[in-house]
N, C-alpha and C positions, 0 to 999 in steps of 0.2 A: 318471273319465275327462276329463281336460281338454282333449282336442284339439276344436277348432271346424272342421267341414268346411268348406272354401270354397264358394261358389256360384258358378251358370256359366248361361247363358241354354242354354234346349233348342233348340238350332238356332234354326227361326226363329217358333216356337210362340206367342213372347211370355211364354211360362213361365220363370220362373226358379227353379232346382233345386241342390240339394247334388251337389257332385263324387261322393259315395259315397251311393248311396241303401240302403234296407233292403227285403229281399223278404220276404214272407211265404210262399212255397211252403212252408215246412219247418216254420211256424209255426201254418198255421192248420188241420192236420189231424193226425191221429196218425201216420200212417205215410208216410216219404217214403225217397228211395232215396240220401240221404247214408252215407257211410261212416261208421261210429262212432255212428250215432243211438241205440243202445242206451246208449251211454255219456252221451250228452246229455240224453235221458229215462230217468225213473224206470218203473215199470210203471203206475204212475197217469197215465193219459192221458185222462181225464174231459173232457167238454167245459169244466169248470168251471178244471179246473186247467191246460187248455192255452190258455184265454183270460186268466188270470191270468199265465201266463209270456208270452203276446204282448203284454200291456200292460205287463209289466215291460221287456220289448225294445223298444217303442215308446216307453219312458219314456226309456231309458238312448241311443237314439239321438236324440230330438229334444233332450236335452241336450247331447248332443256336436255339434249343428250340421246333422245330418241333416233335410233338408228335402224328400224325396222318397220315398214309398212305394209299393212295387209289391204290388198284389194281381191275383187272377183269379178269376172264377166257381167256377172248378174246385177252387180251394185250400181245399175243406172249408169252414169256417166264416169263413176269412179276412177277409172284406169285412165280417161282422158282428162280429167282434171289434174290426177298425178302426175299425167306425161308432160302437161305444160308448165306445171310447176317445176318439175325437175329440171327442162329445158330453160326456162326464164330465172331460174336461181343459178343455173350452172353446176348443177348437183353432180359431181364424177358417179361413176358407176361404183366405184371402190367405197365410197364415203357411206353408202347406205344399202341395206339389202332390201329389195320389193318383190313381194311375194303376191302372187293371184291364183286363180282358181278357175277351173273350167266345171261345166256340167248344169248352170243354171242358165237361163234366158231371160233378159229381163225384158217383161211384155207391158210393163205399167203405161207405156207413153205419157211419161211425167205427168200424171195425173193422180191425185193424191187418192181419189176415189175410185180406182180402178177396181174393177171386179177381183183382177188376178193380176200379181205383180210381177211374178215370175213364175218360169215353166221348168222342169227338171229334164235334161235329155242327157243322159251318159252313154250316147251310142259315139263309136269311134268316129262317126261322120263328124257329131258336133264337137269332137275334140280336136279335129284338123281345123275344122273352121274357126274355132275359138282360139286355138293355139296361136293360129296365122293372125287372128285380130287383136291378140294381147301383144303378140311381138311387133306388129305394126305400129302399135302404140308407145310400147315401152322399150323395145329395142334390146340392146343388152345391159338395161337395166333389171330386166327380169330374171331374177335368180334361182326363183322356187315357183315350182307350178304344181298345183294339188289340183286333186278331185275332189269336187264340192260336195259334201254332205254323202260320203259313201254309206252304203248301209248293206248287211248281207241280204236284203230283199231283193236291192238293186241289181243284184249279179255280177256287178261291174269287176269285183274281183275276181272272178271266174273267166272273165271275156278275155281270151288270149289275144284276141287283136287289138283291144285297148293296152293290155300289158305289154305289147311288143311295143306300141307306138311312144308308151311311157319310157320302156327302155332305151329306144332310140333318142328320146327326148334328154334322159339322162346322159349317155353317151356324147352329147352334143356340149355337155358343162351346166345344164340347168339342173336343179336339184329337184326330185322329185317327192312330193308328199300325198296325203289324202288328209280332207276334214271328216269329221263322223258326226253322227248326230242321232238322236232319239234314245229310247231308254234301253238299248243292246249295244250302246256304244265299246262296251268293254270288248264284247265279243267281234265287233268288226274289227278293232285293234289287234288283236289278236289274231283274227284270221290274217291280217295284213302283214302280220310278220313272220308267215308262213308263206308269203309269194317272195320266190328268189329269182335273181338273175344271174347266170355264170357262178351258183354258187353262194351267191350273197343277197342279203335283203333287197329287193327292189326300192322299196319307200325308204325315204332317209329322214323323213319328218310326219308326225302326226299332230292334227290340230284337232283340240277336243273341248267341248264344252263341259269344266269342271267350276262349280261353285258351291257355298256353302248348302244352297239347298238340294243340289244334286251333284254329290261327290263321288259319284257310283264308279266312275270311270278311273279313279285315283290309283287303285292298282296296276291297271294295265298299260296306264303311262307310267308307273314307277318302271314295270318290267319292259315297256318299251325303249324308255333313258338306258335301264341297262345294258339292253342289246346295241345302243349306240345310235339310237333315232334323236333326232331334234323335237322336244315336246313344245307345244305351241298352244295356250290355254285361252280359250275364248268364253265368252257371256260369263264372266267373272261377277259382273253385277246383275247378271238373270235379267236381261234388258229393263234394268230400272226398278226389278221387285227387291234387289240389295242396295236400296236407297233410303235415304231418309223422305224421300215420295211416297213411299209405300206404307200404309199405317195398318195393315194386315194385323192381326190381334198377335198371331203364333209368331211373329216376329219383334215383338217388346221385348224380348230378352235381350236380343241383338243392338237394338238400336239404344238400349241401357246400357250394355257394356261398352258400346262406342260412345255414348255420353259420358260414363264414367273416366274414360281416358281422354277426354276433352277431343273427339274427334267423330265423326259422320260412321254413318254406315257404309258408305262406298268405299271407304280407306280399310276400314277394317275386312270387307269381304274380298277386295285386291290383294291385301296383305297375307291374307291365310293363302293366296294360290302363291303370291312371290316366296312365301316362307317354305314351301312344297320344292323338296330339294330336286326333284326331276323336272320342275317346270323352267325352261330354258327363256321363255316370252312368255309374259302375261301380257292381253291384249286391252287397250283402254278403248273404249268407244265413244269417248267425249267428242260432243260437239259444241262446246264453248270454252273458252280458257280456263273460266273459271272451275268448270269440270274437270280439265285435264290438270290444273294445280292441284285440286284435289286427290285426283286419281295418283300421282306421284307422290302424294304424302304417304303412299303404303309403302314406298320402301324403305322408310324410316320404322313406321310401326311394325313391320315384318319382324323387326330384330326383338320385338318385346312381347309377343303374343303369347297369351298363357289363358288357358281355362275358357275356352270359347265356348259359348253356349250354344247346344244343338238346335240346328234348325233344320236338320234335312229330312226331306221328304221322300216317299216312295219315288222310284226314279220314273215309275209310268204316270204316278201324277202330277210330278213335275211337268212332263212333256205335252202330257194332256192339258194343264193349264196353259202351258206356251203356245199352243194352237188355238185359245181362245183368245190372245192376247190381238187388238185392234190395229190394223195399219192406220197410223193417222201422219 
């Protein structure tokens, strides 16, 4: 893997990050909602096996120049895996940016077939508890801490106690952000841009789903970037729907477009995000080195995208479909 990922400033945070980052959502727990997960993972999903595979992916990503890693308290043992990798490889805190998130608790008990895998809790009590847990594991490697899946309905952006806690965190030198979710992502982003701390924006980073099936947050992300927020793009391959594994008929034009350029659907999907001028980091959710190598080809492909076929769905339809994806 000879690609070296270029670096970029993450908004006005002062953090230098790679254009492509590695997300640990599917690497830190035995079950996730990605298409074809059974093909990626054998039946052996013990903690030891999962940690070894996570470390192999972190090694490959680091060798390729990836300098941003995305975790969360709810990603099973992702923070623990990451912490042991950082220590065993002797990675200096200035050599890589680690971001994590609070707001969901992992409750899957390492069971692929668990009835519930994570529970949302955006209370200040949970913020304090999970921040302490993240700091205990990651120490001063933790450079960015985000609300996990903020929505207008959750009320977290109106919770003055939570916001005060985040202000204190930011004053300690950790950048503060939020990830958003659902068909109203754009509205949540715009509301977050109204939250001030001493006359300036409280939130320094926003992480949102943007892909060729649901590009609805694009204008809001462009506005956030223009206001100095760092922008992280997640789910660019739509949990596997924007890969060659997905044979849905409406995506045939995109598969044909990729094939005509001697590449694959995932490369085109990531390249579309990389080509967006407001996107600072585009997350790869790769769980194998072949997937990561394919994702990294998006860097070159982004320079020559033109006449992409339209495959976008109404945002409500996209998120309704996402809710039906099976944990496996």
